MMTF fields as JSON, N, C-alpha, C and O atoms, coordinates in Angstrom:
{
  "mmtfVersion": "1.0.0",
  "mmtfProducer": "UNKNOWN",
  "numBonds": 435,
  "numAtoms": 436,
  "numGroups": 109,
  "numChains": 1,
  "numModels": 1,
  "chainsPerModel": [1],
  "groupsPerChain": [109],
  "chainIdList": ["A"],
  "bondAtomList": [4, 2, 8, 6, 12, 10, 16, 14, 20, 18, 24, 22, 28, 26, 32, 30, 36, 34, 40, 38, 44, 42, 48, 46, 52, 50, 56, 54, 60, 58, 64, 62, 68, 66, 72, 70, 76, 74, 80, 78, 84, 82, 88, 86, 92, 90, 96, 94, 100, 98, 104, 102, 108, 106, 112, 110, 116, 114, 120, 118, 124, 122, 128, 126, 132, 130, 136, 134, 140, 138, 144, 142, 148, 146, 152, 150, 156, 154, 160, 158, 164, 162, 168, 166, 172, 170, 176, 174, 180, 178, 184, 182, 188, 186, 192, 190, 196, 194, 200, 198, 204, 202, 208, 206, 212, 210, 216, 214, 220, 218, 224, 222, 228, 226, 232, 230, 236, 234, 240, 238, 244, 242, 248, 246, 252, 250, 256, 254, 260, 258, 264, 262, 268, 266, 272, 270, 276, 274, 280, 278, 284, 282, 288, 286, 292, 290, 296, 294, 300, 298, 304, 302, 308, 306, 312, 310, 316, 314, 320, 318, 324, 322, 328, 326, 332, 330, 336, 334, 340, 338, 344, 342, 348, 346, 352, 350, 356, 354, 360, 358, 364, 362, 368, 366, 372, 370, 376, 374, 380, 378, 384, 382, 388, 386, 392, 390, 396, 394, 400, 398, 404, 402, 408, 406, 412, 410, 416, 414, 420, 418, 424, 422, 428, 426, 432, 430],
  "bondOrderList": [1, 1, 1, 1, 1, 1, 1, 1, 1, 1, 1, 1, 1, 1, 1, 1, 1, 1, 1, 1, 1, 1, 1, 1, 1, 1, 1, 1, 1, 1, 1, 1, 1, 1, 1, 1, 1, 1, 1, 1, 1, 1, 1, 1, 1, 1, 1, 1, 1, 1, 1, 1, 1, 1, 1, 1, 1, 1, 1, 1, 1, 1, 1, 1, 1, 1, 1, 1, 1, 1, 1, 1, 1, 1, 1, 1, 1, 1, 1, 1, 1, 1, 1, 1, 1, 1, 1, 1, 1, 1, 1, 1, 1, 1, 1, 1, 1, 1, 1, 1, 1, 1, 1, 1, 1, 1, 1, 1],
  "groupList": [{"groupName": "MET", "atomNameList": ["N", "CA", "C", "O"], "elementList": ["N", "C", "C", "O"], "formalChargeList": [0, 0, 0, 0], "bondAtomList": [1, 0, 2, 1, 3, 2], "bondOrderList": [1, 1, 2], "singleLetterCode": "M", "chemCompType": "L-PEPTIDE LINKING"}, {"groupName": "LYS", "atomNameList": ["N", "CA", "C", "O"], "elementList": ["N", "C", "C", "O"], "formalChargeList": [0, 0, 0, 0], "bondAtomList": [1, 0, 2, 1, 3, 2], "bondOrderList": [1, 1, 2], "singleLetterCode": "K", "chemCompType": "L-PEPTIDE LINKING"}, {"groupName": "GLU", "atomNameList": ["N", "CA", "C", "O"], "elementList": ["N", "C", "C", "O"], "formalChargeList": [0, 0, 0, 0], "bondAtomList": [1, 0, 2, 1, 3, 2], "bondOrderList": [1, 1, 2], "singleLetterCode": "E", "chemCompType": "L-PEPTIDE LINKING"}, {"groupName": "HIS", "atomNameList": ["N", "CA", "C", "O"], "elementList": ["N", "C", "C", "O"], "formalChargeList": [0, 0, 0, 0], "bondAtomList": [1, 0, 2, 1, 3, 2], "bondOrderList": [1, 1, 2], "singleLetterCode": "H", "chemCompType": "L-PEPTIDE LINKING"}, {"groupName": "THR", "atomNameList": ["N", "CA", "C", "O"], "elementList": ["N", "C", "C", "O"], "formalChargeList": [0, 0, 0, 0], "bondAtomList": [1, 0, 2, 1, 3, 2], "bondOrderList": [1, 1, 2], "singleLetterCode": "T", "chemCompType": "L-PEPTIDE LINKING"}, {"groupName": "ASN", "atomNameList": ["N", "CA", "C", "O"], "elementList": ["N", "C", "C", "O"], "formalChargeList": [0, 0, 0, 0], "bondAtomList": [1, 0, 2, 1, 3, 2], "bondOrderList": [1, 1, 2], "singleLetterCode": "N", "chemCompType": "L-PEPTIDE LINKING"}, {"groupName": "LEU", "atomNameList": ["N", "CA", "C", "O"], "elementList": ["N", "C", "C", "O"], "formalChargeList": [0, 0, 0, 0], "bondAtomList": [1, 0, 2, 1, 3, 2], "bondOrderList": [1, 1, 2], "singleLetterCode": "L", "chemCompType": "L-PEPTIDE LINKING"}, {"groupName": "ALA", "atomNameList": ["N", "CA", "C", "O"], "elementList": ["N", "C", "C", "O"], "formalChargeList": [0, 0, 0, 0], "bondAtomList": [1, 0, 2, 1, 3, 2], "bondOrderList": [1, 1, 2], "singleLetterCode": "A", "chemCompType": "L-PEPTIDE LINKING"}, {"groupName": "SER", "atomNameList": ["N", "CA", "C", "O"], "elementList": ["N", "C", "C", "O"], "formalChargeList": [0, 0, 0, 0], "bondAtomList": [1, 0, 2, 1, 3, 2], "bondOrderList": [1, 1, 2], "singleLetterCode": "S", "chemCompType": "L-PEPTIDE LINKING"}, {"groupName": "ARG", "atomNameList": ["N", "CA", "C", "O"], "elementList": ["N", "C", "C", "O"], "formalChargeList": [0, 0, 0, 0], "bondAtomList": [1, 0, 2, 1, 3, 2], "bondOrderList": [1, 1, 2], "singleLetterCode": "R", "chemCompType": "L-PEPTIDE LINKING"}, {"groupName": "VAL", "atomNameList": ["N", "CA", "C", "O"], "elementList": ["N", "C", "C", "O"], "formalChargeList": [0, 0, 0, 0], "bondAtomList": [1, 0, 2, 1, 3, 2], "bondOrderList": [1, 1, 2], "singleLetterCode": "V", "chemCompType": "L-PEPTIDE LINKING"}, {"groupName": "GLY", "atomNameList": ["N", "CA", "C", "O"], "elementList": ["N", "C", "C", "O"], "formalChargeList": [0, 0, 0, 0], "bondAtomList": [1, 0, 2, 1, 3, 2], "bondOrderList": [1, 1, 2], "singleLetterCode": "G", "chemCompType": "PEPTIDE LINKING"}, {"groupName": "ILE", "atomNameList": ["N", "CA", "C", "O"], "elementList": ["N", "C", "C", "O"], "formalChargeList": [0, 0, 0, 0], "bondAtomList": [1, 0, 2, 1, 3, 2], "bondOrderList": [1, 1, 2], "singleLetterCode": "I", "chemCompType": "L-PEPTIDE LINKING"}, {"groupName": "CYS", "atomNameList": ["N", "CA", "C", "O"], "elementList": ["N", "C", "C", "O"], "formalChargeList": [0, 0, 0, 0], "bondAtomList": [1, 0, 2, 1, 3, 2], "bondOrderList": [1, 1, 2], "singleLetterCode": "C", "chemCompType": "L-PEPTIDE LINKING"}, {"groupName": "PHE", "atomNameList": ["N", "CA", "C", "O"], "elementList": ["N", "C", "C", "O"], "formalChargeList": [0, 0, 0, 0], "bondAtomList": [1, 0, 2, 1, 3, 2], "bondOrderList": [1, 1, 2], "singleLetterCode": "F", "chemCompType": "L-PEPTIDE LINKING"}, {"groupName": "ASP", "atomNameList": ["N", "CA", "C", "O"], "elementList": ["N", "C", "C", "O"], "formalChargeList": [0, 0, 0, 0], "bondAtomList": [1, 0, 2, 1, 3, 2], "bondOrderList": [1, 1, 2], "singleLetterCode": "D", "chemCompType": "L-PEPTIDE LINKING"}, {"groupName": "PRO", "atomNameList": ["N", "CA", "C", "O"], "elementList": ["N", "C", "C", "O"], "formalChargeList": [0, 0, 0, 0], "bondAtomList": [1, 0, 2, 1, 3, 2], "bondOrderList": [1, 1, 2], "singleLetterCode": "P", "chemCompType": "L-PEPTIDE LINKING"}, {"groupName": "TYR", "atomNameList": ["N", "CA", "C", "O"], "elementList": ["N", "C", "C", "O"], "formalChargeList": [0, 0, 0, 0], "bondAtomList": [1, 0, 2, 1, 3, 2], "bondOrderList": [1, 1, 2], "singleLetterCode": "Y", "chemCompType": "L-PEPTIDE LINKING"}, {"groupName": "GLN", "atomNameList": ["N", "CA", "C", "O"], "elementList": ["N", "C", "C", "O"], "formalChargeList": [0, 0, 0, 0], "bondAtomList": [1, 0, 2, 1, 3, 2], "bondOrderList": [1, 1, 2], "singleLetterCode": "Q", "chemCompType": "L-PEPTIDE LINKING"}],
  "groupTypeList": [0, 1, 0, 2, 3, 4, 2, 5, 6, 7, 8, 1, 9, 3, 2, 6, 10, 4, 10, 7, 2, 7, 0, 6, 7, 11, 2, 7, 5, 6, 6, 2, 11, 10, 9, 9, 12, 13, 7, 6, 9, 14, 7, 10, 2, 15, 16, 2, 5, 2, 10, 14, 6, 7, 10, 9, 7, 12, 15, 8, 2, 4, 15, 3, 14, 16, 6, 11, 7, 0, 9, 7, 4, 13, 8, 16, 2, 17, 6, 1, 9, 7, 15, 11, 2, 0, 18, 7, 17, 6, 7, 15, 7, 9, 11, 7, 12, 6, 18, 7, 13, 9, 2, 12, 10, 9, 10, 6, 8],
  "groupIdList": [1, 2, 3, 4, 5, 6, 7, 8, 9, 10, 11, 12, 13, 14, 15, 16, 17, 18, 19, 20, 21, 22, 23, 24, 25, 26, 27, 28, 29, 30, 31, 32, 33, 34, 35, 36, 37, 38, 39, 40, 41, 42, 43, 44, 45, 46, 47, 48, 49, 50, 51, 52, 53, 54, 55, 56, 57, 58, 59, 60, 61, 62, 63, 64, 65, 66, 67, 68, 69, 70, 71, 72, 73, 74, 75, 76, 77, 78, 79, 80, 81, 82, 83, 84, 85, 86, 87, 88, 89, 90, 91, 92, 93, 94, 95, 96, 97, 98, 99, 100, 101, 102, 103, 104, 105, 106, 107, 108, 109],
  "secStructList": [7, 2, 2, 2, 2, 2, 2, 2, 2, 2, 2, 2, 2, 2, 2, 2, 2, 2, 2, 2, 2, 2, 2, 2, 6, 6, 7, 1, 7, 2, 2, 2, 2, 2, 2, 2, 2, 2, 2, 2, 2, 2, 2, 6, 6, 7, 6, 6, 7, 4, 4, 4, 2, 2, 2, 2, 2, 2, 2, 2, 2, 2, 6, 6, 1, 7, 7, 4, 4, 4, 4, 4, 4, 1, 7, 2, 2, 2, 2, 2, 2, 2, 2, 2, 2, 2, 2, 2, 2, 2, 2, 2, 2, 2, 2, 2, 2, 2, 2, 2, 2, 2, 2, 2, 2, 2, 2, 2, 7],
  "xCoordList": [-243.067, -243.154, -241.778, -241.665, -240.746, -239.385, -238.957, -238.358, -239.26, -238.888, -239.587, -238.97, -240.861, -241.619, -241.006, -240.887, -240.623, -239.991, -238.67, -238.398, -237.869, -236.582, -236.788, -236.048, -237.794, -238.088, -238.546, -238.185, -239.334, -239.796, -238.615, -238.536, -237.701, -236.516, -235.697, -235.247, -235.508, -234.754, -235.457, -234.796, -236.758, -237.537, -237.371, -237.207, -237.413, -237.264, -235.841, -235.658, -234.834, -233.445, -233.31, -232.675, -233.922, -233.89, -234.56, -234.06, -235.687, -236.39, -235.517, -235.464, -234.841, -233.922, -232.854, -232.601, -232.236, -231.183, -231.765, -231.133, -232.951, -233.598, -233.873, -233.663, -234.34, -234.589, -233.278, -233.219, -232.237, -230.932, -230.394, -229.856, -230.537, -230.072, -230.846, -230.261, -232.154, -232.976, -232.56, -232.543, -232.23, -231.766, -230.432, -230.238, -229.527, -228.228, -228.375, -227.61, -229.347, -229.573, -230.36, -230.574, -230.794, -231.579, -233.018, -233.715, -233.476, -234.834, -235.811, -236.993, -235.328, -236.194, -235.86, -234.696, -236.874, -236.69, -235.819, -236.113, -234.764, -233.823, -234.444, -234.18, -235.256, -235.834, -236.927, -237.064, -237.7, -238.685, -237.958, -238.404, -236.841, -236.036, -235.479, -235.493, -234.988, -234.471, -235.567, -235.333, -236.764, -237.871, -238.227, -238.526, -238.196, -238.512, -237.447, -237.773, -236.184, -235.109, -235.247, -235.065, -235.563, -235.717, -236.854, -236.757, -237.915, -239.02, -238.603, -238.918, -237.903, -237.519, -236.457, -236.35, -235.676, -234.62, -235.209, -234.549, -236.429, -237.094, -237.574, -237.561, -237.994, -238.508, -237.41, -237.691, -236.155, -235.054, -234.484, -233.467, -235.156, -234.817, -233.391, -232.738, -232.914, -231.57, -231.559, -230.711, -232.502, -232.666, -231.471, -231.307, -230.645, -229.519, -228.22, -227.176, -228.267, -227.071, -226.462, -227.172, -225.143, -224.487, -224.601, -224.409, -224.91, -225.091, -226.262, -226.353, -227.148, -228.315, -228.114, -229.013, -226.969, -226.775, -226.987, -227.69, -226.39, -226.501, -227.944, -228.423, -228.634, -230.02, -230.927, -231.889, -230.629, -231.416, -231.239, -232.206, -230.012, -229.755, -230.454, -231.072, -230.357, -230.984, -232.495, -233.148, -233.056, -234.498, -234.924, -235.941, -234.157, -234.472, -234.398, -235.226, -233.413, -233.227, -234.266, -234.464, -234.924, -235.827, -237.27, -238.092, -237.588, -238.927, -240.03, -241.207, -239.674, -240.685, -241.025, -241.992, -240.237, -240.535, -241.728, -241.767, -242.713, -243.888, -243.576, -243.119, -243.829, -243.636, -244.898, -245.718, -245.044, -246.156, -247.514, -247.746, -248.41, -249.8, -249.895, -250.859, -248.903, -248.916, -248.959, -249.482, -248.41, -248.343, -249.736, -249.923, -250.709, -252.073, -252.723, -253.686, -252.202, -252.789, -252.098, -252.48, -251.09, -250.309, -250.715, -251.145, -250.572, -250.868, -249.772, -248.634, -250.11, -249.093, -247.917, -246.77, -248.201, -247.132, -246.177, -244.957, -246.746, -245.903, -245.075, -243.884, -245.71, -244.982, -243.817, -242.734, -244.038, -242.966, -241.799, -240.646, -242.083, -241.039, -240.345, -239.117, -241.134, -240.57, -239.744, -238.692, -240.223, -239.476, -238.138, -237.14, -238.115, -236.863, -235.882, -234.699, -236.379, -235.534, -235.051, -233.898, -235.954, -235.607, -234.511, -233.572, -234.63, -233.618, -232.265, -231.224, -232.279, -231.027, -230.408, -229.195, -231.242, -230.734, -230.123, -229.02, -230.839, -230.354, -229.061, -228.211, -228.907, -227.671, -226.471, -225.397, -226.666, -225.592, -225.465, -224.354, -226.577, -226.594, -226.55, -226.389, -226.687, -226.771, -225.604, -225.821, -224.389, -223.224, -223.303, -222.995, -223.714, -223.832, -224.933, -224.787, -226.03, -227.142, -226.698, -226.948, -226.046, -225.616, -224.538, -224.518, -223.65, -222.646, -223.323, -222.933, -224.323, -225.067, -225.743, -225.772, -226.282, -226.916, -225.904, -226.175, -224.733, -223.68, -223.311, -223.112, -223.218, -222.865, -223.973, -223.69, -225.213, -226.342, -226.316, -226.492, -226.098, -226.029, -224.87, -225.017, -223.713, -222.531, -222.772, -222.446, -223.331, -223.487, -224.649, -224.556, -225.722, -226.958, -227.174, -228.084, -226.374, -226.541, -226.039, -226.101],
  "yCoordList": [-31.214, -32.663, -33.263, -34.162, -32.769, -33.269, -33.027, -33.9, -31.852, -31.515, -32.454, -32.924, -32.728, -33.625, -35.029, -35.681, -35.484, -36.804, -36.845, -37.811, -35.816, -35.728, -35.721, -36.376, -34.979, -34.94, -36.298, -36.703, -37.001, -38.337, -39.297, -40.091, -39.234, -40.09, -39.801, -40.723, -38.533, -38.147, -38.652, -39.103, -38.582, -39.056, -40.568, -41.048, -41.303, -42.76, -43.144, -44.098, -42.43, -42.672, -42.44, -43.22, -41.349, -41.044, -42.163, -42.572, -42.654, -43.741, -45.0, -45.683, -45.3, -46.447, -46.325, -47.27, -45.166, -44.917, -45.004, -45.56, -44.463, -44.492, -45.927, -46.264, -46.767, -48.176, -48.85, -49.556, -48.638, -49.258, -48.768, -49.557, -47.482, -46.941, -47.527, -47.829, -47.691, -48.284, -49.735, -50.186, -50.453, -51.82, -51.843, -52.662, -50.95, -50.867, -50.522, -51.007, -49.696, -49.263, -50.288, -50.095, -51.372, -52.382, -51.976, -52.545, -50.994, -50.466, -51.058, -50.714, -51.943, -52.538, -54.018, -54.411, -54.825, -56.238, -56.378, -55.778, -57.16, -57.243, -57.79, -57.268, -58.822, -59.379, -58.487, -58.388, -57.84, -56.878, -55.725, -55.227, -55.304, -54.251, -54.666, -53.884, -55.888, -56.406, -56.363, -55.938, -56.802, -56.796, -55.376, -55.133, -54.45, -53.052, -52.461, -51.776, -52.733, -52.237, -52.826, -52.116, -54.095, -54.716, -54.073, -53.92, -53.704, -53.016, -51.606, -51.158, -50.915, -49.522, -49.399, -48.349, -50.44, -50.324, -50.046, -49.441, -50.474, -50.164, -48.717, -48.07, -48.211, -46.843, -45.819, -44.692, -46.2, -45.261, -45.444, -44.85, -46.272, -46.484, -46.973, -46.619, -47.798, -48.362, -49.767, -50.072, -50.634, -51.922, -52.865, -53.787, -52.644, -53.543, -53.051, -53.678, -51.944, -51.415, -52.496, -53.163, -52.67, -53.745, -53.572, -54.533, -52.365, -52.152, -52.987, -53.243, -53.404, -54.189, -55.698, -56.46, -56.152, -57.581, -58.433, -59.442, -58.038, -58.848, -58.916, -59.988, -57.782, -57.815, -58.582, -59.217, -58.527, -59.308, -60.806, -61.566, -61.218, -62.631, -63.053, -64.116, -62.234, -62.541, -62.587, -63.467, -61.66, -61.651, -62.948, -63.542, -63.375, -64.599, -65.825, -66.731, -65.845, -66.97, -67.013, -68.055, -65.887, -65.805, -65.472, -65.217, -65.471, -65.039, -65.971, -65.618, -67.154, -68.087, -67.853, -68.419, -67.025, -66.76, -65.823, -64.786, -66.181, -65.323, -64.097, -64.218, -62.929, -61.667, -60.833, -61.042, -59.887, -58.939, -59.607, -60.561, -59.098, -59.569, -61.042, -61.722, -61.53, -62.923, -63.897, -65.006, -63.472, -64.341, -64.725, -65.812, -63.837, -64.1, -65.283, -65.859, -65.642, -66.743, -68.077, -69.094, -68.089, -69.294, -69.946, -69.275, -71.261, -71.984, -71.72, -71.426, -71.822, -71.631, -72.601, -72.232, -73.83, -74.818, -74.38, -74.45, -73.934, -73.484, -72.273, -72.197, -71.319, -70.123, -70.491, -69.916, -71.432, -71.843, -72.411, -72.062, -73.269, -73.889, -72.837, -72.801, -71.986, -70.956, -69.945, -69.503, -69.581, -68.629, -69.211, -68.494, -70.498, -71.159, -71.135, -70.844, -71.442, -71.403, -69.978, -69.756, -69.023, -67.619, -67.153, -66.47, -67.519, -67.115, -67.755, -67.117, -69.007, -69.673, -68.992, -68.788, -68.645, -67.956, -66.614, -66.275, -65.865, -64.541, -64.629, -63.743, -65.68, -65.842, -65.919, -65.398, -66.57, -66.695, -65.464, -65.092, -64.83, -63.776, -62.354, -61.406, -62.182, -60.84, -59.95, -58.806, -60.456, -59.661, -59.202, -58.05, -60.099, -59.75, -58.72, -57.809, -58.873, -57.926, -56.539, -55.545, -56.474, -55.179, -54.548, -53.328, -55.356, -54.82, -54.25, -53.188, -54.939, -54.436, -53.108, -52.197, -52.998, -51.742, -50.615, -49.5, -50.907, -49.877, -49.406, -48.211, -50.314, -49.973, -49.142, -48.179, -49.509, -48.743, -47.321, -46.369, -47.17, -45.827, -45.054, -43.881, -45.711, -45.023, -44.571, -43.439, -45.435, -45.142, -44.189, -43.339, -44.325, -43.585, -42.321, -41.544, -42.106, -40.897, -39.657, -38.554],
  "zCoordList": [-28.534, -28.434, -28.123, -27.289, -28.789, -28.567, -27.121, -26.493, -26.6, -25.226, -24.246, -23.29, -24.477, -23.611, -23.638, -22.601, -24.822, -24.96, -24.184, -23.472, -24.319, -23.621, -22.105, -21.371, -21.641, -20.212, -19.703, -18.598, -20.499, -20.109, -20.017, -19.079, -20.976, -20.927, -19.67, -18.99, -19.369, -18.177, -16.917, -15.982, -16.884, -15.743, -15.564, -14.442, -16.653, -16.586, -16.189, -15.432, -16.677, -16.257, -14.755, -14.045, -14.287, -12.853, -12.059, -11.011, -12.558, -11.869, -11.82, -10.797, -12.922, -12.952, -11.875, -11.128, -11.804, -10.812, -9.404, -8.506, -9.206, -7.896, -7.449, -6.284, -8.364, -8.037, -7.646, -6.639, -8.432, -8.146, -6.799, -6.022, -6.524, -5.242, -4.074, -3.034, -4.233, -3.172, -2.915, -1.77, -3.971, -3.818, -3.061, -2.163, -3.426, -2.753, -1.279, -0.446, -0.96, 0.424, 1.235, 2.432, 0.597, 1.304, 1.503, 2.344, 0.737, 0.886, -0.128, -0.12, -0.999, -2.021, -2.153, -2.066, -2.361, -2.632, -3.885, -4.919, -3.787, -4.904, -6.18, -7.264, -6.075, -7.297, -7.871, -9.09, -7.018, -7.537, -8.22, -9.254, -7.642, -8.26, -9.597, -10.547, -9.685, -10.961, -12.011, -13.142, -11.638, -12.599, -13.028, -14.197, -12.092, -12.42, -13.356, -14.326, -13.056, -13.912, -15.324, -16.313, -15.415, -16.73, -17.522, -18.74, -16.842, -17.531, -17.939, -19.041, -17.058, -17.334, -18.421, -19.054, -18.65, -19.674, -21.045, -21.89, -21.278, -22.542, -22.558, -23.605, -21.413, -21.312, -21.547, -21.954, -21.292, -21.532, -22.946, -23.305, -23.724, -25.136, -25.346, -26.327, -24.401, -24.518, -23.916, -23.077, -24.339, -23.674, -23.825, -23.026, -24.835, -25.072, -24.447, -24.627, -23.719, -23.081, -22.201, -21.448, -22.297, -21.543, -20.038, -19.293, -19.576, -18.135, -17.596, -16.395, -18.495, -18.078, -18.21, -17.855, -18.706, -18.965, -17.715, -17.767, -16.598, -15.38, -14.884, -14.513, -14.877, -14.382, -15.338, -14.906, -16.618, -17.584, -17.319, -17.36, -17.051, -16.765, -15.473, -15.417, -14.455, -13.162, -13.318, -12.756, -14.068, -14.309, -14.996, -14.636, -15.966, -16.689, -15.776, -15.874, -14.898, -13.989, -12.865, -12.24, -12.609, -11.45, -11.828, -10.947, -13.112, -13.506, -13.033, -13.11, -12.546, -12.044, -10.57, -10.06, -9.886, -8.48, -8.362, -9.023, -7.519, -7.363, -6.503, -5.366, -7.062, -6.349, -6.464, -7.358, -5.55, -5.621, -5.611, -4.868, -6.444, -6.495, -6.896, -6.543, -7.628, -8.065, -6.874, -6.987, -5.752, -4.573, -4.071, -3.523, -4.258, -3.77, -4.476, -3.97, -5.638, -6.404, -6.132, -6.71, -5.262, -4.996, -3.68, -2.742, -3.631, -2.394, -1.368, -1.733, -0.094, 0.945, 0.8, 1.055, 0.394, 0.21, -0.9, -0.751, -2.002, -3.115, -2.7, -3.004, -2.0, -1.568, -0.644, -0.749, 0.243, 1.154, 0.362, 0.618, -0.582, -1.408, -2.281, -2.359, -2.933, -3.813, -3.023, -3.483, -1.836, -1.012, -0.566, -0.491, -0.274, 0.08, -1.087, -0.907, -2.283, -3.478, -3.749, -4.117, -3.559, -3.815, -2.847, -3.255, -1.585, -0.606, -0.908, -0.752, -1.339, -1.709, -2.931, -2.986, -3.901, -5.086, -4.693, -5.123, -3.883, -3.471, -2.661, -2.756, -1.875, -1.106, -2.055, -1.755, -3.191, -4.182, -5.072, -5.45, -5.412, -6.436, -5.88, -6.649, -4.578, -3.988, -4.438, -4.838, -4.377, -4.779, -6.224, -6.53, -7.115, -8.537, -8.761, -9.577, -8.033, -8.168, -7.709, -8.391, -6.561, -6.029, -6.914, -7.083, -7.474, -8.402, -9.641, -10.125, -10.155, -11.309, -10.967, -11.794, -9.764, -9.336, -9.27, -9.716, -8.711, -8.643, -10.042, -10.259, -10.977, -12.36, -13.015, -13.728, -12.777, -13.317, -12.787, -13.548, -11.485, -10.892, -11.513, -11.855, -11.662, -12.211, -13.652, -14.012, -14.46, -15.889, -16.166, -17.051, -15.43, -15.783, -14.941, -15.231, -13.931, -13.107, -13.835, -13.292]
}
């Protein structure tokens, strides 16, 4: 049982690093990646690690933006407005998001 738990933790750490690397490479939506990293930080049993502080803040600031399946429930007018706000936010936050990803890769690899 202990070995299985250790393997699962290692798998989740690897997934965290993979998400961060995909974001750095431009292969993943930055806000979807932030949300995934925030969910995975609990799976690695270290949710309060300071390496996650920036993504936690960004997740909190952007949790109202519709992503993924949630978009299907929104009106086209709302999506247009929200997408404009999201792009403006990302223009300002992209550097901080990518720096957080680099730190996650460095610490968790």
